[in-house]
C-alpha positions as CSV (number, residue, x, y, z in Angstrom):
1,X,4.1,-11.1,9.5
2,X,2.3,-14.3,8.4
3,X,4.2,-17.4,7.4
4,X,3.7,-16.8,3.7
5,X,5.4,-13.4,3.9
6,X,2.5,-11.4,2.6
7,X,2.1,-9.1,5.6
8,X,-0.8,-8.6,8.0
9,X,-3.6,-9.5,7.2
10,X,-2.8,-12.0,4.4
11,X,-6.2,-13.7,4.2
12,X,-6.9,-15.0,0.7
13,X,-4.0,-13.5,-1.3
14,X,-2.2,-16.8,-1.9
15,X,-4.3,-17.5,-5.1
16,X,-2.5,-14.9,-7.2
17,X,0.9,-15.4,-5.6
18,X,0.9,-19.1,-6.5
19,X,-0.9,-18.9,-9.9
20,X,0.6,-20.7,-12.9
21,X,0.7,-18.7,-16.2
22,X,-2.4,-20.6,-17.4
23,X,-4.3,-19.8,-14.2
24,X,-3.3,-16.1,-14.5
25,X,-4.6,-16.0,-18.1
26,X,-7.9,-17.6,-17.0
27,X,-8.2,-15.0,-14.2
28,X,-7.6,-12.2,-16.7
29,X,-10.3,-13.6,-19.0
30,X,-12.8,-14.0,-16.2
31,X,-12.2,-10.4,-15.1
32,X,-12.6,-9.2,-18.7
33,X,-16.0,-10.9,-18.9
34,X,-17.0,-9.3,-15.6
35,X,-16.0,-5.8,-16.9
36,X,-18.1,-6.4,-20.1
37,X,-21.1,-7.2,-17.8
38,X,-20.5,-4.0,-15.9
39,X,-20.5,-2.0,-19.1
40,X,-23.8,-3.6,-20.1
41,X,-25.3,-2.8,-16.7
42,X,-24.2,0.9,-17.2
43,X,-26.3,1.0,-20.3
44,X,-23.4,0.9,-22.7
45,X,-22.7,-1.2,-25.8
46,X,-19.5,-3.2,-25.2
47,X,-19.3,-3.9,-28.9
48,X,-19.1,-0.3,-30.0
49,X,-15.7,0.8,-31.4
50,X,-14.5,2.7,-28.3
51,X,-15.4,-0.1,-25.9
52,X,-14.5,-3.2,-27.8
53,X,-11.2,-3.8,-26.0
54,X,-12.0,-1.9,-22.8
55,X,-12.8,-5.1,-20.8
56,X,-9.3,-6.6,-21.7
57,X,-7.6,-3.2,-21.1
58,X,-9.3,-2.6,-17.7
59,X,-8.6,-6.2,-16.6
60,X,-4.9,-5.8,-17.4
61,X,-4.8,-2.4,-15.6
62,X,-6.6,-3.6,-12.5
63,X,-4.4,-6.6,-12.1
64,X,-1.4,-4.3,-12.4
65,X,-2.8,-1.8,-9.9
66,X,-3.2,-4.7,-7.4
67,X,0.0,-6.5,-8.1
68,X,0.9,-6.3,-4.4
69,X,-1.0,-9.6,-4.0
70,X,1.7,-11.3,-6.0
71,X,4.6,-10.0,-3.8
72,X,6.1,-11.5,-0.7
73,X,7.6,-9.1,1.8
74,X,10.6,-11.4,2.2
75,X,11.3,-11.0,-1.5
76,X,10.8,-7.2,-1.4
77,X,13.2,-6.8,1.5
78,X,15.6,-9.5,0.2
79,X,19.2,-9.0,1.5
80,X,18.8,-5.3,2.3
81,X,19.2,-5.6,6.1
82,X,22.5,-4.3,7.4
83,X,24.2,-4.3,10.8
84,X,25.5,-0.8,11.1
85,X,25.3,-0.3,14.9
86,X,23.3,2.8,14.1
87,X,20.9,4.1,16.8
88,X,19.8,7.5,15.4
89,X,16.4,8.1,13.7
90,X,16.1,7.2,10.0
91,X,13.3,8.8,8.0
92,X,12.1,8.6,4.4
93,X,9.3,11.1,3.8
94,X,7.1,12.2,1.0
95,X,6.9,8.8,-0.7
96,X,4.2,9.0,-3.3
97,X,1.6,6.3,-3.1
98,X,-1.5,5.3,-5.1
99,X,-4.0,2.7,-4.1
100,X,-7.6,1.6,-4.6
101,X,-10.2,2.0,-1.9
102,X,-11.8,-1.4,-1.2
103,X,-15.2,0.1,-0.5
104,X,-15.8,1.7,-3.9
105,X,-12.8,0.6,-6.0
106,X,-11.8,4.1,-6.8
107,X,-8.3,5.6,-6.3
108,X,-6.8,7.4,-3.3
109,X,-3.4,8.9,-3.6
110,X,-1.0,10.8,-1.4
111,X,2.2,10.6,0.5
112,X,3.6,8.3,3.2
113,X,6.3,9.2,5.7
114,X,8.2,6.4,7.4
115,X,10.6,6.6,10.3
116,X,12.3,4.2,12.7
117,X,14.8,4.2,15.5
118,X,17.2,1.4,14.8
119,X,18.4,-1.3,17.2
120,X,21.7,-1.8,15.3
121,X,20.0,-3.1,12.2
122,X,19.1,-0.7,9.3
123,X,17.1,-1.4,6.1
124,X,18.1,-0.2,2.7
125,X,16.3,3.1,2.1
126,X,14.7,2.1,-1.1
127,X,13.1,-0.8,0.7
128,X,11.0,1.5,2.8
129,X,9.4,2.8,-0.4
130,X,9.1,-0.8,-1.7
131,X,7.2,-1.9,1.4
132,X,4.8,1.0,1.0
133,X,4.3,0.2,-2.7
134,X,3.6,-3.5,-2.0
135,X,0.8,-2.8,0.4
136,X,-0.6,0.2,-1.6
137,X,-0.9,-2.1,-4.6
138,X,-3.7,-4.1,-3.0
139,X,-7.3,-3.2,-2.3
140,X,-7.0,-1.0,0.8
141,X,-8.3,1.3,3.4
142,X,-5.9,4.0,4.5
143,X,-6.0,3.0,8.2
144,X,-4.9,-0.6,7.4
145,X,-2.2,0.5,4.9
146,X,-0.6,2.7,7.6
147,X,-0.5,-0.2,10.1
148,X,0.7,-2.8,7.6
149,X,3.7,-0.7,6.7
150,X,4.6,-0.1,10.4
151,X,4.2,-3.8,11.3
152,X,6.2,-5.0,8.3
153,X,9.2,-2.7,9.2
154,X,8.9,-3.7,12.9
155,X,9.0,-7.4,11.9
156,X,11.9,-7.0,9.4
157,X,14.5,-5.3,11.6
158,X,13.0,-5.2,15.2
159,X,13.8,-1.5,15.7
160,X,13.4,0.4,18.9
161,X,10.3,2.0,17.4
162,X,8.5,2.8,14.2
163,X,6.4,5.8,13.0
164,X,4.3,5.9,9.9
165,X,2.1,8.8,8.7
166,X,-0.1,8.7,5.6
167,X,-1.8,11.7,4.0
168,X,-4.1,11.0,1.1
169,X,-7.0,12.4,-1.0
170,X,-9.8,9.9,-1.6
171,X,-11.7,10.0,-4.9
172,X,-14.7,8.4,-3.1
173,X,-15.0,11.7,-1.3
174,X,-14.1,13.9,-4.2
175,X,-16.1,12.4,-7.0
176,X,-19.2,11.0,-5.2
177,X,-21.1,11.2,-2.0
178,X,-20.0,14.3,-0.1
179,X,-18.1,15.6,-3.2
180,X,-15.3,17.5,-1.3
181,X,-12.2,17.6,-3.5
182,X,-9.0,18.6,-1.8
183,X,-10.0,17.1,1.6
184,X,-7.0,15.2,3.0
185,X,-7.2,12.2,5.3
186,X,-4.2,11.8,7.7
187,X,-3.6,8.5,9.6
188,X,-0.7,7.4,11.8
189,X,0.7,4.3,13.5
190,X,3.4,4.6,16.2
191,X,5.1,1.5,17.6
192,X,7.7,1.1,20.4
193,X,9.4,4.3,21.5
194,X,7.5,6.3,19.0
195,X,4.4,5.4,21.0
196,X,5.9,5.4,24.5
197,X,8.1,8.5,24.3
198,X,6.5,11.8,23.5
199,X,9.9,13.4,22.8
200,X,10.8,10.8,20.2
201,X,7.4,11.0,18.6
202,X,7.5,14.8,18.4
203,X,11.0,14.7,16.8
204,X,9.6,12.4,14.1
205,X,6.6,14.6,13.5
206,X,8.7,17.7,13.4
207,X,11.2,16.2,10.9
208,X,8.3,15.2,8.5
209,X,6.8,18.7,8.9
210,X,3.9,17.7,11.1
211,X,5.1,18.9,14.5
212,X,3.7,22.1,16.0
């Protein structure tokens, strides 16, 4: 986890995190103007009745859908780390996620399954979903999202191991290009004993319904 608590890789996300209300308003206005240009390039009339407020509406929606750039993981996790001396597997599965593919700026959505084997410390269950939501609400590729969630959990409580599996349908495959609706992409990231021990990994996959 980087020093600013944004998670790997942070890169240039500090701008929105540290914006003043005035700077945030200026960003929204700049984005609205860009959307108006896009509408013109599509051959539309941004001044017609149905589109007059679309630039402002879309700017607001896009900023909301990428609000993960304004969240620090330290704030998300807060005081939800507990010493329970628990060493059995913890899993939260079927967490619904929605994100925007950074290659085409169209949505992908699906489910994420998160499991870990504690080393005494446990994390409040809702925080697993919050971590996933924070990273999903940034421009993403599914592979990175999967790894970010695993690394964040590993950094937060130093468990014996972490397993993360993401299943998602990508609109860039369903609406354009190959046009194959219903195709599901599955990615995984295994750390610690989930990577090193086949039995532990298989138990996790079985419990989320992915084991043979």
